[in-house]
N, C-alpha and C positions, 0 to 999 in steps of 0.2 A: 844726458834728457832729461825732460818736468815730465811730471808728475802725468798729464794730463797727456802728453802724446806717445806714454805708456799707457795709460790706459786705451786709446785709438788703436792706437799698437796691438792690446790683448782682445780688445773687441773685432778687428783687422784679421786675427787670423784666429778665430773661434766662429767672424762669418765665416769664412773658406773650408774651416771644419765642416762648421752646417750646409755649405753649394757644398763641398765633395758630398756628402749625402743627399743632398739636390740631383748631385750629378747625375745619381747614380739610378734614381729616381725618375732624372730625364731622361734617359742612357735607353734604360731596363725600360720604361714603356716606348721611346720613339720606335725601336729596335721590332718590340714587340708589335707592334701597331706596325709599321714598314714592311719586318721584314714576313713576316707570322701574318697578317691579320689580310695586306697588301692595300694597305691605307696610302694614303696622297703623301708622300713624304715631307710634309709640308706642315699638313695636319698633323705629321701621327709625332713631327717635330712641337708645334702650339701643345698640344694636348699633354706631352712630356712635359714642354717647362712650363706650363701651367698646375702640372699636379706639383710638378718640383717646390715651384715657386709657393704654395699652397705649405706643403712639406716646409717648409723654408723659414716662412713666416713663426708656426708653432712654434720652433727650437730660435730662431732670434729674438722673440719675445722672451722668455725664459729663461733662457738660459747663455747669447750673448752680450744681446742690449739688460736686459735683467727687468722688464717692464712690470711695472704696478698702477698704471693705468687702469682707471677702468673707461677708458676710454676703445674698447677690445674691438668695435665695429669701423670708427675711425680709424686705427691704428689697420685693421686688416682690407681698410678700401683704402686705404691713400700705399700699403704693401703692395695691392694689388693691381691700381694704376698706375705705379716707380716700372712692376714685371711687367705689366700688361705694354709699357716703355718701350724698354728692354726687352721687352717679348721683337716686338718689331725691330729693333737694331740689331738682336741675333736674327732672327730672319734675315733683314739685309744682308749681317755679313757673311751668311749662311750662303744667300743667293752668289753674292761679288764674289766668293772664293769656291764654293760649287759648280755655279755655273761658267762664268764668265773667264775665272782662275784655272778653272778644272784641275781641282783641289780634290779630293777623296775627300767624300760626302761627313767623315766623321772625323777627320783628323780640321772639317770646317768649323764643324760642329765643336770644338773644341777650342779652334780660337772664338770663336766665336760665342763661346761660354766666358773665357780667360775678360772681352774687353766688355761682357755684360756685367762682370762682376761685379769689375771698379765704378761701374755707371750706381746698382744696383746698390753697393753697400754707402757710398756718399750720400744718397741719395736718403735712404733711409737714417743713414748714419740724422743726416740734418732736419727731412721733417717727421720722417714715422715715430720716430724714435726719439725725435726733439734729443738730443741732447746736447 
């Protein structure tokens, strides 16, 4: 395996670790809003996802991709656009698995997160942090 692939693998592992911290934020906010505040499950899911995306941008900029770009606004905007597309994919997968296939809400959400992680990493690698 050459050094370029090792670098991508290391970044993907870091992205996964950052994503795990985001998943804690995501699940925590979703659970709080859905179960305790009794808000709509899709609104709760969206809020959790967006707060996790902001957390993930900060950690990915600093640690995963170690960006030194002064274009923070461009990076954040691109990251958020990718996250919003990911949110749409996340909600679509959640809807299909929970409402149509009748899987547990949180199991469906976990599967959606795993799928969207692949989308987010590849798009951020290519477009946000321009590796």
